[in-house]
C-alpha positions as CSV (number, residue, x, y, z in Angstrom):
1,X,77.7,93.4,140.0
2,X,77.8,89.8,141.1
3,X,80.3,87.7,139.2
4,X,82.6,90.6,138.2
5,X,85.9,91.4,140.0
6,X,87.9,94.7,139.9
7,X,91.0,94.6,137.7
8,X,93.3,95.9,140.4
9,X,92.3,93.1,142.8
10,X,92.7,90.6,140.0
11,X,96.3,91.6,139.4
12,X,97.3,91.9,143.1
13,X,95.7,89.1,144.9
14,X,94.4,85.9,143.4
15,X,92.5,84.8,146.5
16,X,89.8,87.4,146.0
17,X,88.6,85.8,142.8
18,X,87.0,82.8,144.3
19,X,83.5,83.2,145.7
20,X,83.0,79.4,146.2
21,X,84.2,77.0,148.7
22,X,86.0,74.8,146.1
23,X,89.7,75.2,146.4
24,X,91.7,76.0,143.3
25,X,93.5,72.9,142.0
26,X,96.8,74.6,141.3
27,X,98.7,77.7,142.4
28,X,98.3,80.9,140.3
29,X,100.4,83.9,141.0
30,X,100.1,87.5,139.8
31,X,103.0,86.9,137.4
32,X,101.1,84.2,135.6
33,X,98.0,86.4,135.3
34,X,99.8,89.5,133.9
35,X,102.2,87.6,131.6
36,X,100.0,85.0,130.0
37,X,96.4,85.8,130.6
38,X,96.3,89.6,129.9
39,X,93.3,91.5,131.4
40,X,90.3,89.3,131.1
41,X,88.2,91.5,133.4
42,X,88.9,94.7,131.4
43,X,86.7,95.5,128.5
44,X,88.6,96.0,125.2
45,X,87.4,98.4,122.6
46,X,88.2,97.8,118.9
47,X,87.9,100.4,116.2
48,X,85.4,99.8,113.4
49,X,88.2,99.8,110.8
50,X,90.2,97.0,112.5
51,X,87.5,94.6,113.5
52,X,84.6,92.9,111.8
53,X,81.3,91.9,113.3
54,X,80.4,88.2,113.8
55,X,77.0,87.2,112.5
56,X,75.7,84.4,114.8
57,X,72.5,82.4,114.8
58,X,70.9,84.6,117.5
59,X,72.5,88.0,117.1
60,X,75.2,90.1,115.6
61,X,78.3,90.7,117.8
62,X,80.7,93.6,117.3
63,X,84.4,93.3,117.8
64,X,85.9,93.8,121.2
65,X,84.8,92.6,124.6
66,X,86.5,90.8,127.5
67,X,89.6,89.1,126.0
68,X,91.7,86.4,127.6
69,X,94.8,84.9,125.8
70,X,94.8,81.1,126.0
71,X,98.4,80.5,125.1
72,X,100.4,78.7,122.4
73,X,100.3,75.2,123.9
74,X,97.6,72.8,125.0
75,X,98.7,72.8,128.6
76,X,98.7,76.6,128.8
77,X,95.2,76.8,127.2
78,X,93.8,74.2,129.6
79,X,95.4,76.0,132.6
80,X,93.9,79.4,131.5
81,X,90.5,77.8,130.9
82,X,90.4,76.2,134.3
83,X,91.5,79.5,135.9
84,X,88.7,81.5,134.2
85,X,86.1,78.9,135.0
86,X,87.2,78.7,138.7
87,X,86.9,82.5,139.1
88,X,83.6,82.6,137.2
89,X,84.7,84.6,134.2
90,X,81.3,83.6,132.6
91,X,78.1,84.6,134.4
92,X,74.4,85.0,133.6
93,X,75.1,88.3,131.7
94,X,77.3,86.5,129.2
95,X,75.7,86.2,125.8
96,X,78.5,84.8,123.6
97,X,82.0,83.3,123.9
98,X,84.4,83.2,120.9
99,X,87.5,81.0,120.7
100,X,89.7,82.3,117.9
101,X,92.9,81.0,116.5
102,X,95.0,81.2,113.4
103,X,96.8,78.3,111.8
104,X,99.5,78.5,109.2
105,X,100.6,75.8,106.7
106,X,104.1,76.8,105.4
107,X,104.1,74.1,102.7
108,X,100.9,75.4,101.1
109,X,101.5,79.0,102.3
110,X,97.9,79.2,103.6
111,X,96.5,80.9,106.7
112,X,93.3,79.5,108.4
113,X,91.3,81.8,110.7
114,X,89.2,79.5,112.9
115,X,86.3,81.0,115.0
116,X,84.3,78.8,117.4
117,X,81.3,80.5,118.9
118,X,78.9,79.6,121.7
119,X,75.8,81.7,122.0
120,X,73.7,81.8,125.2
121,X,70.0,82.8,125.1
122,X,68.0,84.3,128.0
123,X,66.5,80.9,128.7
124,X,69.9,79.3,129.3
125,X,70.2,77.4,126.0
126,X,73.6,77.3,124.3
127,X,74.1,77.2,120.5
128,X,77.4,76.4,118.9
129,X,78.8,77.5,115.6
130,X,82.1,77.4,113.8
131,X,83.7,79.3,110.9
132,X,87.0,78.5,109.1
133,X,88.4,80.9,106.5
134,X,91.5,79.9,104.6
135,X,93.4,82.6,102.7
136,X,96.8,83.2,101.2
137,X,98.0,86.3,103.1
138,X,101.6,86.2,102.1
139,X,102.0,86.4,98.3
140,X,105.0,85.1,96.4
141,X,106.1,87.0,93.4
142,X,104.9,90.2,94.9
143,X,106.7,92.4,92.3
144,X,104.9,90.8,89.4
145,X,101.5,91.1,91.2
146,X,102.3,94.7,92.0
147,X,103.1,95.5,88.4
148,X,99.8,93.8,87.3
149,X,97.8,95.9,89.8
150,X,99.5,99.0,88.7
151,X,98.6,98.2,85.1
152,X,95.0,97.5,86.3
153,X,95.0,100.9,88.0
154,X,96.1,102.6,84.8
155,X,93.3,100.9,82.8
156,X,90.8,102.1,85.4
157,X,92.2,105.6,85.2
158,X,91.9,105.6,81.4
159,X,88.3,104.4,81.6
160,X,87.5,106.9,84.3
161,X,88.7,109.8,82.1
162,X,86.8,108.4,79.1
163,X,83.6,107.9,81.0
164,X,83.9,111.3,82.7
165,X,84.3,113.0,79.3
166,X,81.2,111.2,78.0
167,X,79.3,112.2,81.1
168,X,80.2,115.8,80.8
169,X,79.4,116.0,77.1
170,X,75.9,114.3,77.3
171,X,74.9,113.7,80.9
172,X,71.2,112.9,80.4
173,X,71.8,110.4,77.7
174,X,74.7,108.8,79.6
175,X,72.8,108.4,82.8
176,X,69.8,106.8,81.1
177,X,71.9,104.0,79.5
178,X,72.2,100.6,81.3
179,X,75.7,99.9,80.1
180,X,76.9,103.3,81.3
181,X,76.0,102.3,84.8
182,X,77.8,99.0,84.3
183,X,80.9,101.0,83.4
184,X,80.4,103.2,86.5
185,X,80.1,100.0,88.7
186,X,83.3,98.5,87.2
187,X,85.3,101.7,87.8
188,X,84.0,102.1,91.3
189,X,84.4,98.5,92.4
190,X,87.8,98.4,90.7
191,X,89.2,101.3,92.7
192,X,87.6,99.9,95.9
193,X,89.3,96.6,95.3
194,X,92.7,98.1,94.9
195,X,92.2,100.2,98.0
196,X,91.1,97.2,100.1
197,X,94.0,95.1,98.8
198,X,96.6,97.7,99.8
199,X,94.9,98.2,103.1
200,X,95.2,94.5,103.9
201,X,98.8,94.3,102.6
202,X,99.8,97.2,104.9
203,X,98.4,95.3,107.8
204,X,100.3,92.2,106.8
205,X,103.6,94.1,106.5
206,X,103.0,95.6,110.0
207,X,102.3,92.1,111.4
208,X,105.5,90.8,109.8
209,X,107.6,93.5,111.4
210,X,106.0,92.7,114.8
211,X,106.6,89.0,114.2
212,X,110.3,89.6,113.6
213,X,110.5,91.6,116.8
214,X,109.3,88.6,118.8
215,X,105.7,89.6,119.5
216,X,102.6,87.6,118.4
217,X,100.4,89.9,116.3
218,X,97.2,87.9,116.4
219,X,94.9,91.0,116.0
220,X,96.8,92.1,112.9
221,X,96.5,88.7,111.2
222,X,92.8,88.5,112.0
223,X,92.2,92.0,110.7
224,X,94.1,91.2,107.5
225,X,92.1,88.1,107.0
226,X,88.9,90.1,107.3
227,X,90.1,92.7,104.8
228,X,91.1,89.9,102.4
229,X,87.6,88.5,102.6
230,X,86.2,91.9,101.7
231,X,88.8,92.0,98.9
232,X,87.6,88.6,97.6
233,X,83.9,89.7,97.7
234,X,84.7,92.9,95.7
235,X,86.8,90.9,93.2
236,X,83.8,88.6,92.7
237,X,81.5,91.6,92.0
238,X,84.1,93.1,89.6
239,X,84.5,89.8,87.6
240,X,80.7,89.6,87.5
241,X,80.3,93.1,86.0
242,X,83.2,92.6,83.6
243,X,81.7,89.3,82.3
244,X,78.4,91.1,81.9
245,X,80.0,93.4,79.4
246,X,80.4,90.4,77.0
247,X,76.7,90.6,76.4
248,X,77.2,94.1,75.2
249,X,80.1,93.0,72.9
250,X,77.9,90.2,71.5
251,X,75.1,92.7,70.6
252,X,75.9,92.1,66.9
253,X,74.3,88.6,67.1
254,X,70.6,88.7,66.3
255,X,69.7,86.1,69.0
256,X,71.6,88.1,71.7
257,X,69.8,91.2,70.7
258,X,66.5,89.5,70.8
259,X,67.3,88.2,74.3
260,X,68.1,91.7,75.5
261,X,65.0,93.2,74.0
262,X,62.9,90.4,75.4
263,X,64.2,91.0,78.9
264,X,63.6,94.7,78.6
265,X,60.0,94.3,77.3
266,X,59.0,91.5,79.7
267,X,60.3,93.3,82.8
268,X,56.9,94.8,83.8
269,X,54.8,91.6,83.4
270,X,57.5,89.5,85.1
271,X,57.6,91.8,88.1
272,X,53.8,91.6,88.4
273,X,54.1,87.8,88.2
274,X,56.9,87.7,90.8
275,X,54.8,89.7,93.2
276,X,52.0,87.1,93.1
277,X,54.5,84.3,93.3
278,X,56.1,85.8,96.4
279,X,52.7,85.9,98.1
280,X,52.1,82.2,97.4
281,X,55.7,81.2,98.5
282,X,55.3,83.2,101.8
283,X,52.0,81.4,102.4
284,X,53.6,78.0,102.1
285,X,56.6,79.2,104.1
286,X,54.4,80.1,107.0
287,X,52.4,76.9,106.7
288,X,55.7,74.8,106.6
289,X,56.9,76.6,109.7
290,X,53.7,76.0,111.6
291,X,53.2,72.4,110.5
292,X,56.8,71.0,110.6
293,X,58.6,73.6,112.8
294,X,58.3,71.6,116.0
295,X,59.6,68.3,114.6
296,X,61.9,69.2,111.6
297,X,65.0,71.3,111.9
298,X,64.7,72.5,108.3
299,X,61.4,74.3,109.2
300,X,62.2,75.6,112.7
301,X,62.0,79.3,111.6
302,X,60.9,81.4,108.7
303,X,64.3,81.6,107.1
304,X,65.0,77.9,107.2
305,X,61.5,77.1,106.1
306,X,61.9,79.3,103.0
307,X,65.2,77.8,102.2
308,X,63.8,74.2,102.5
309,X,60.9,75.1,100.2
310,X,63.3,76.6,97.6
311,X,65.4,73.5,97.7
312,X,62.2,71.4,97.3
313,X,61.3,73.3,94.2
314,X,64.7,72.4,92.8
315,X,64.2,68.7,93.5
316,X,66.1,68.4,96.8
317,X,63.7,67.0,99.5
318,X,63.1,64.1,101.8
319,X,59.5,62.9,101.4
320,X,59.8,60.2,104.1
321,X,60.9,62.9,106.6
322,X,57.8,65.0,105.7
323,X,55.4,62.2,105.9
324,X,56.9,60.9,109.1
325,X,56.5,64.3,110.8
326,X,52.9,64.8,109.7
327,X,51.2,61.7,108.2
328,X,48.3,63.6,106.5
329,X,49.4,67.2,106.3
330,X,53.0,66.3,105.1
331,X,52.1,64.6,101.8
332,X,49.2,67.0,101.2
333,X,51.4,70.1,101.6
334,X,54.2,68.5,99.5
335,X,52.0,67.6,96.5
336,X,50.0,70.9,96.6
337,X,53.3,72.9,96.7
338,X,54.9,71.0,93.9
339,X,51.7,71.3,91.7
340,X,51.5,75.0,92.4
341,X,55.2,75.7,91.7
342,X,56.0,73.3,88.9
343,X,52.8,73.1,86.9
344,X,51.2,76.5,87.4
345,X,53.7,79.2,88.4
346,X,56.6,77.9,86.3
347,X,54.3,77.5,83.2
348,X,53.0,81.0,83.6
349,X,56.5,82.4,83.9
350,X,57.6,80.6,80.7
351,X,54.5,81.7,78.9
352,X,55.2,85.4,79.6
353,X,58.8,85.1,78.4
354,X,58.0,83.1,75.3
355,X,55.1,85.4,74.3
356,X,57.4,88.5,74.3
357,X,60.2,86.6,72.6
358,X,57.8,85.4,69.8
359,X,56.6,88.9,69.2
360,X,60.2,90.2,69.1
361,X,61.3,87.5,66.6
362,X,58.4,88.3,64.2
363,X,59.2,92.0,64.2
364,X,63.0,91.8,64.2
365,X,64.4,93.2,61.0
366,X,67.7,92.0,59.5
367,X,69.4,95.2,60.1
368,X,72.7,96.1,58.7
369,X,74.1,97.3,62.0
370,X,73.8,93.7,63.4
371,X,76.8,92.6,61.2
372,X,80.1,92.7,62.9
373,X,82.1,93.2,59.7
374,X,80.0,96.2,58.8
375,X,80.6,97.6,62.3
376,X,84.4,97.1,61.8
377,X,84.2,98.7,58.4
378,X,82.5,101.8,59.7
379,X,84.8,102.1,62.6
380,X,87.9,101.7,60.4
381,X,86.6,104.4,57.9
382,X,85.9,106.7,60.8
383,X,89.4,106.3,62.2
384,X,91.0,106.7,58.8
385,X,89.0,109.9,58.2
386,X,90.1,111.3,61.5
387,X,93.7,110.5,60.7
388,X,93.4,112.2,57.2
389,X,91.8,115.3,58.8
390,X,94.7,115.6,61.3
391,X,97.3,115.1,58.6
392,X,95.7,117.7,56.4
393,X,95.7,120.2,59.2
394,X,99.3,119.6,59.9
395,X,100.2,120.0,56.2
396,X,98.3,123.2,56.1
397,X,100.0,124.6,59.2
398,X,103.4,123.6,57.8
399,X,102.7,125.4,54.5
400,X,101.7,128.5,56.3
401,X,104.9,128.5,58.3
402,X,107.0,128.1,55.1
403,X,105.2,131.0,53.4
404,X,106.0,133.2,56.3
405,X,109.7,132.4,56.1
406,X,111.8,134.5,53.6
407,X,114.5,132.7,51.7
408,X,118.1,133.8,52.3
409,X,118.8,134.8,48.7
410,X,115.7,137.0,48.5
411,X,116.5,138.6,51.8
412,X,120.0,139.5,50.6
413,X,118.6,141.0,47.3
414,X,116.1,143.0,49.3
415,X,118.9,144.4,51.4
416,X,121.0,145.4,48.3
417,X,118.1,147.2,46.7
418,X,117.2,149.0,49.9
419,X,120.9,150.2,50.3
420,X,121.0,151.5,46.6
421,X,117.8,153.5,47.2
422,X,119.5,155.3,50.1
């Protein structure tokens, strides 16, 4: 294949790289190639558990590929880049180039994983993108954090046993309840969060050992940063589900109960309304892409057009930009979209919710179980009753044991009478 060079020739003779008449501006030996550059013409495979995909503007790219180490100084990086460019490391088959580096701030104890990507399309256009992720990979006070996570694991284990007992005792009723599924989600995400954290921590410990031995474990730090991102996402979902449980704890309030009942009863009409609203929004999305897609960046494709229309509905728009792109169709589409969204669809949505809420408020009885004090009283009486029942059983068992035991005096008297009879 034109543009690719065998690895053996690369490492043995540097003169075979060049297929142009331009002389190389500096001398490169095989020692320089093998020590600093690595194997840039050798494809590197990365396992699915160690690498994470990169989501670009024009595609999704898996980990691995043709890797070249730039170096730790600016001069070494420029030398390596010139070397790769001179020997045509990039060719017409190249679809993306990633420049990755990790920065560490010892004062703030923060790691920054920087990824600069350049994507090439089949037409020859290049699109750039950058991503910077800042994380605290090295934790101070690890013993305290470890104890807290162990306590968290014990709580999860307790709730797992409790929910498992409820599931086995009444499976149909348990699986039909919404809050039961919330508990299941909390337990599942909680254990997943702990597993991902210890996975990332093990990678960091391995990287620290390699760092002490003198090597530069770039892949380990990058993998640990990816796992810590997953840990952050799982922690966000866990906090969301845990906070959602506060609604269940506030069920004693009549307004909160009315809100939950309103959401449950209005689910079907709201879904029907959202189906119609989605059709109208997609119609305006396609119209915006066709009308403004050539001139405005915010409407260049369906995704960005939908995003721009959603921001317009929230009040973030540039009317001068729309009217400048299309003098007649721009204002016409803007005012028709705002009238349809703000005055018609939003009013219909509020009317559906308020209608169900008004019906619920009229038929809502002032039930005794909505009072928190009454709930505490019933719970306390139930707990005290269970304690009394347990104490009575223990007293009864102790009395039975005492009745079965013969006193020493009676035993001696029985022995004397028995001996006289004989």
